[in-house]
N, C-alpha and C positions, 0 to 999 in steps of 0.2 A: 580498422578494418574488423568486420565481424570474424568470431572463431565459432566453428561448428563444433557442438558438444555432443552430438549422436551421429552413428553411422550415416554415410552420406546417402544410402539407399533406404532409410528408415522413415523417411517422410519428405515432404515439400517444403517444409517449414525449416528455417535455419536459425538454430539457437544461438544466444550471444552470450559472450562473457560477461557478467555482473559482479560487481563489489557491492557488498551488503555491509550494514551495521546492526549487530544484535545485542541482546542484553539477557543474560541468565537469569530466569526467574526464582533466584535462590529467596526472595524475601516476598514471594508473590501470595498474596492473601486478599480477600475481599473484606474491607473494614469499613467502607463506606459506601453511598450510593450517588454516582454521578451521570448513571446512564441506565436506560431500562433494563438491561441486562444483569446489573449488579445487584445482589440481595444478601446483604450481611449476614442473615440468619442461616443462609445455606452454607454448609461448611466447605472448605476449600484444601485440596490435597497439593502441599506443595512438592513433595516428591514427584507426584503424578504430572504435575505441571513441568517439572524439570525434565522428566523422562521424554514427554512429548515434544518440548521445545528442542531437545537434544536431537530428536529424530529430525526435526525440520533443518537444525544447523547441518547433521552429518548429511543430510541428502543435498543440501547445495554445494557442500565440500566436494561430494563424491562426483557431482556433476561438472566440476571444474570451477565452480565460483568462488570468489575470494570472499571470506566472512571475517570483518574486524569485530572486535568485542569492547564494549564500554563496560566499566565495571559497576554492577548494582549497588546501590544505597541503601542502607538499612532505613526503613520508614518511608521509603518511596517505592511502594509495590509495583506501580503501574510503569515503571522504568523499562519493563520487558515489553511494551509497546513502543519500540524505538521508531517506528513511523511517526510518531508524534513530536519527535525531539529536533525536527529541522526539516529544511529542504533544501538540498544539494544539486546545484547544476553547474557545469564548468568549473568545478574547482571553488567555488563560492557557495557557502553555507548561511543561509538566512536561519536565525535563531526563531525561537517561538516565545509567543506571550500567552498561557493557558488562560482560558475563562474561569476555570474552577480554582478555587484557592487549595483543593487537595494535590495539583500537579505543580503547582507553582515552584517547588523545591527541584523539580527536574530542569528547569531551565539552563541554570548556571553549569550543572555537570555535562549537559550536552555541548553547550557553546565552549566550554574548555577543552573537551575533547576534541572538536573540530580543530580549534587553535593548535593543540599540541600536534595534530596529526596533518598539518600542512593546507589546512584549507582556510581561505579568507572567510573572515567571521563578519557577518552584518549583524548589528543589535536589531532588533524588531521594534517597531513603533505600535502596529496595531496589533490587537488581539487576533491571532491565528495560530493553528495546532498543527503547523507542518504538513509533512505529506498525509497526513490525514485528511485533508482538506485542499491539497494541491497535488495533482496528478499531471505529470509531463507524458503528453500524447504526441508523438514525432516532435515539431517545434512549438507547439501550443500547450499552454499550461491550462488545464481544467481547474476551476478554483470554486469549492463549494461555500456554503454559507446557509444561515438559517437555524443552526442549534449551536456551533461553538465559534468558527472564525467570523469575525466581523466583516461586512461587506466591502469597507475601505482599506482591508488588507489586501483586496484585490489589486487595488490601483498600487500599493507598496509593492508587492511582489512582481508587477510588470515593471515597475522602475528599476528594481535591484537586478532583475535578470535580462531586462530589454527583450521581452518576448510577449506575444500576443497572449492575454488571459481572457478566457471566456467562464463568465460567472453562471453558476446554476444553483437553484435554490432546493434545498432537501425539506421536506414536509412531513416525513415520517420519523416519529421521534425512536424507533428502532435503529433507524440508519441515518446516525447523528453526526457521521464522519462521510465525506466523499467517498472514501476508500471501502466503505463498507456497501456501496452502492454501484459503483464503476470499477470494472477491472481493467487494466491496460493490458492488453494482448500482446502489442507488438512494442515492446519499449525501446524504440530507438529515435534518433534525432533524425527526421527526414524519412523517405520511404524505407520500408523493410523489405529485404531480397527474400525472393522465393525461388529455390533452387529447383531447377527442372521446368520453369514455365517461361523463361528468357524474357519476363517483364517484373514489375515491382507492384507492390500493393501498398496503398496509405495506411499508415499506422492505424489499427483499429482496436475497438473496446467491446465489452460486455457490460451491460447495466440494467439496472431493475426499475422499470418506467414507472412504478408506483410510489417510488422513493422520492420523487421529484414533482414540482409543479407543472402546469400545463405549459408555459412558456419554455421552461427548460427542456422538457420533453421535444418539443418541436425544435429547439436548437441541437439537441443530438439526434433527431431523427435526421434533420438537415445536413449536418456534419458528417455524420458517420451513418450512411445508408446502409451498410453492410454490417452493422453491428449486431452482435447476439443479444437479444432480448431474453432475459432471464426470468422464469416463475417466481413468485413470491415465496413459493414453497422453498426453494433454492436459496433466495436471498435471506430466507429466515434461519437458515442453518449456516449463514455467513460466507456463502458458497463464493460471492463475489469479494470479499476480503482475501484477495489471492495475489501471488506474485507470479511473473511470467518471464522468461528469457527468451521468448519470441517462438518458442517451440514447447518446452516443457512449461505447464501451467499448474501449480501448486495450489490444489483446492481442498477443501473439506469433502471427505469420503461420504458424508450424507448428501450432498449436492449432486444427487444421482442425474438429474435431467441435464443440469449444466455440463456434467461429466459427457453426456453423450452428444451435447451440441458441440463441444470442444473438439471430440473426435471427428464429427462430420466435418469439421473445417480444417481438419490436418494437424491440429494442436495433439499434444501428448498430455493427457491429464495426470499428475504426480499427486497421489492421494496422502495427505498427511492429517492426522487427527489431533486438533489442538481443543479438544471438548473441556478440558479443565480451564484454559484461558480465556474459553469463551465466556466463563462465568464473570468474569472482568469486563466483558464487553470488547474482547478483541480476538482477532484470529491471524491466519497467516501474514498478510499484509500488514497488520499491526505490529507485528514482531520482526518487521524487514524494512529498514531505511535504505534505499538506494543511494550510494555514494558515487556521483558523477563526476569524474575529473575533467580537465580541460582537454 
């Protein structure tokens, strides 16, 4: 049963308790290039990254969410982007197989953490990068391909979790993972409750149309006719790389248009600046892996 995390009269949306996995960026730096955002010649400030990350962590906790931590490993600076460490539904954790060699060392630490913490771990076969390219929307898994996760991983994730999987193709290299181009606004399994309306609303999303090919845009328009379509300007500041509890939506403060769109729909934008971690090609959602129990 959902737990409201905001005063009853503050919104028609109902926040739901979430459980997240995060990793402190104690070893964060940009020493290689594996996406268009990474430029090793630009200096990074690890202390600033830690401070910004801590603000996100503290905000989740202050709003009543549970946050688990995985220990960072020296030499693996991208472990802070925990969303790429797996995909967890119903107490089952599908591990990852990174496409790029620079991140292969992260695979075992995440699977070991899942096993130690009571999750049923499934060793992956296909190349895929976890919740970076797999997003649970209601009972459906949206699955991205085009840059990182192989298309055959979509069949694997369907078999592992026994759910409908909808494939979407990314075409803009700036948005190399699905979670940079789609934000799941109502992260629930089944319909999301709207207090004060006497009805329900289908789980909904926000997305950046230009990040997808035409076939994928047609799928999104058909399946989510009430979705928020976000501008390229807001997408380019990783506005869609956000987390949501159904009421509070954690977004970049630079995504001002998206912020207003959310307010217009009854959500509560919570502005968190992760500008330092964006230098590594990650934002709020990248730093947030949802742990869904049975």
